[in-house]
KOLVO-387349 format. One record per residue (C-alpha): x, y, z; residue number from 1. Coordinates in steps of 0.02 Angstrom, whole numbers, plus 50000, padded with zeros to 5 digits. Example, Ala and Ser with C-alpha at 12.3 -4.5 7.8 and 13.67 -1.06 7.14 Angstrom:
BEGIN
@x 50615	y 49775	z 50390	num 1
@x 50684	y 49947	z 50357	num 2
//
This chain:
BEGIN
@x 49950	y 49547	z 41163	num 1
@x 50039	y 49698	z 41232	num 2
@x 50068	y 49897	z 41154	num 3
@x 50252	y 49945	z 41105	num 4
@x 50294	y 50113	z 41070	num 5
@x 50419	y 50174	z 40893	num 6
@x 50526	y 50336	z 40883	num 7
@x 50596	y 50414	z 40762	num 8
@x 50717	y 50556	z 40761	num 9
@x 50590	y 50664	z 40649	num 10
@x 50495	y 50729	z 40774	num 11
@x 50537	y 50755	z 40953	num 12
@x 50524	y 50627	z 41072	num 13
@x 50402	y 50638	z 41191	num 14
@x 50406	y 50515	z 41307	num 15
@x 50486	y 50652	z 41438	num 16
@x 50327	y 50720	z 41426	num 17
@x 50235	y 50551	z 41472	num 18
@x 50160	y 50504	z 41306	num 19
@x 50220	y 50389	z 41148	num 20
@x 50235	y 50475	z 40985	num 21
@x 50209	y 50305	z 40902	num 22
@x 50109	y 50156	z 40975	num 23
@x 50084	y 49978	z 40893	num 24
@x 49951	y 49863	z 40950	num 25
@x 49958	y 49698	z 40909	num 26
@x 49795	y 49615	z 40817	num 27
@x 49722	y 49473	z 40743	num 28
@x 49788	y 49485	z 40554	num 29
@x 49901	y 49607	z 40584	num 30
@x 49904	y 49773	z 40695	num 31
@x 49844	y 49940	z 40726	num 32
@x 49949	y 50093	z 40729	num 33
@x 49883	y 50231	z 40825	num 34
@x 49993	y 50438	z 40802	num 35
@x 49985	y 50567	z 40953	num 36
@x 49925	y 50734	z 40887	num 37
@x 50065	y 50806	z 40781	num 38
@x 50099	y 50993	z 40815	num 39
@x 50210	y 51109	z 40703	num 40
@x 50366	y 51085	z 40819	num 41
@x 50546	y 51011	z 40714	num 42
@x 50636	y 50887	z 40811	num 43
@x 50715	y 50983	z 40926	num 44
@x 50531	y 51060	z 41005	num 45
@x 50589	y 51236	z 40905	num 46
@x 50403	y 51298	z 40831	num 47
@x 50396	y 51306	z 40637	num 48
@x 50253	y 51448	z 40561	num 49
@x 50233	y 51563	z 40719	num 50
@x 50103	y 51633	z 40686	num 51
@x 50030	y 51555	z 40524	num 52
@x 49886	y 51424	z 40543	num 53
@x 49941	y 51346	z 40357	num 54
@x 50111	y 51337	z 40373	num 55
@x 50086	y 51243	z 40561	num 56
@x 49962	y 51124	z 40472	num 57
@x 50078	y 51075	z 40343	num 58
@x 50234	y 51059	z 40474	num 59
@x 50109	y 50941	z 40589	num 60
@x 50053	y 50844	z 40437	num 61
@x 50245	y 50815	z 40372	num 62
@x 50274	y 50774	z 40565	num 63
@x 50116	y 50622	z 40534	num 64
@x 50197	y 50588	z 40390	num 65
@x 50347	y 50537	z 40478	num 66
@x 50288	y 50443	z 40613	num 67
@x 50195	y 50331	z 40493	num 68
@x 50331	y 50318	z 40389	num 69
@x 50429	y 50262	z 40531	num 70
@x 50313	y 50108	z 40544	num 71
@x 50293	y 50068	z 40337	num 72
@x 50125	y 50162	z 40338	num 73
@x 50083	y 50319	z 40238	num 74
@x 49969	y 50446	z 40249	num 75
@x 49845	y 50375	z 40120	num 76
@x 49805	y 50236	z 40241	num 77
@x 49734	y 50374	z 40375	num 78
@x 49564	y 50387	z 40376	num 79
@x 49517	y 50519	z 40438	num 80
@x 49591	y 50672	z 40560	num 81
@x 49532	y 50805	z 40696	num 82
@x 49593	y 50962	z 40704	num 83
@x 49594	y 51055	z 40853	num 84
@x 49607	y 51234	z 40807	num 85
@x 49640	y 51376	z 40927	num 86
@x 49468	y 51465	z 40936	num 87
@x 49542	y 51627	z 40929	num 88
@x 49599	y 51562	z 40729	num 89
@x 49437	y 51446	z 40663	num 90
@x 49403	y 51605	z 40538	num 91
@x 49577	y 51554	z 40438	num 92
@x 49465	y 51401	z 40364	num 93
@x 49535	y 51457	z 40188	num 94
@x 49712	y 51425	z 40248	num 95
@x 49668	y 51247	z 40326	num 96
@x 49601	y 51199	z 40171	num 97
@x 49718	y 51242	z 40069	num 98
@x 49860	y 51171	z 40182	num 99
@x 49751	y 50987	z 40190	num 100
@x 49726	y 51020	z 39997	num 101
@x 49930	y 51036	z 39960	num 102
@x 49949	y 50879	z 40077	num 103
@x 49789	y 50777	z 39991	num 104
@x 49741	y 50827	z 39829	num 105
@x 49592	y 50738	z 39767	num 106
@x 49595	y 50592	z 39890	num 107
@x 49566	y 50676	z 40087	num 108
@x 49537	y 50610	z 40216	num 109
@x 49361	y 50639	z 40328	num 110
@x 49414	y 50759	z 40451	num 111
@x 49315	y 50856	z 40595	num 112
@x 49375	y 51032	z 40649	num 113
@x 49361	y 51046	z 40834	num 114
@x 49379	y 51237	z 40922	num 115
@x 49488	y 51243	z 41065	num 116
@x 49523	y 51370	z 41194	num 117
@x 49718	y 51311	z 41204	num 118
@x 49841	y 51198	z 41156	num 119
@x 49984	y 51125	z 41248	num 120
@x 50084	y 51266	z 41205	num 121
@x 50031	y 51456	z 41171	num 122
@x 50120	y 51462	z 41006	num 123
@x 50025	y 51305	z 40925	num 124
@x 49878	y 51358	z 40811	num 125
@x 49814	y 51183	z 40783	num 126
@x 49857	y 50991	z 40825	num 127
@x 49825	y 50868	z 40708	num 128
@x 49745	y 50669	z 40762	num 129
@x 49745	y 50544	z 40642	num 130
@x 49618	y 50400	z 40655	num 131
@x 49725	y 50219	z 40675	num 132
@x 49808	y 50155	z 40539	num 133
@x 49784	y 49961	z 40526	num 134
@x 49942	y 49871	z 40456	num 135
@x 49908	y 49688	z 40378	num 136
@x 50018	y 49536	z 40433	num 137
@x 50090	y 49443	z 40307	num 138
@x 49996	y 49294	z 40267	num 139
@x 50055	y 49128	z 40292	num 140
@x 50096	y 49023	z 40156	num 141
@x 49993	y 48869	z 40143	num 142
//
């Protein structure tokens, strides 16, 4: 069994940076879908919501949804999120919580918030890394 990568035009092509946005790993009875941490870049690598952590989280979650959708999965299948938050913005919990509630409503995934000194680009205030999603294979007919 080997990993395959999946591309979608809705988020930026990360291969030139040495990583895939979506990797599918076969397993018995299905596949695990791994998605790279998502940030507030559009498909052309332009920042969305500069200086606004709530808007950046919304865009990051939209990118995550697009990545999952490209392989037939949804945000509802994500069990947990790790939020990497630039340390100078840890006090913006209200904006972060608001963006999470807007996207997930009353059925949110688990989450861990981690303060970090910086992210891959100085304009990024937050990065969202999901837990892997398991996609069941269709059962063989007997």
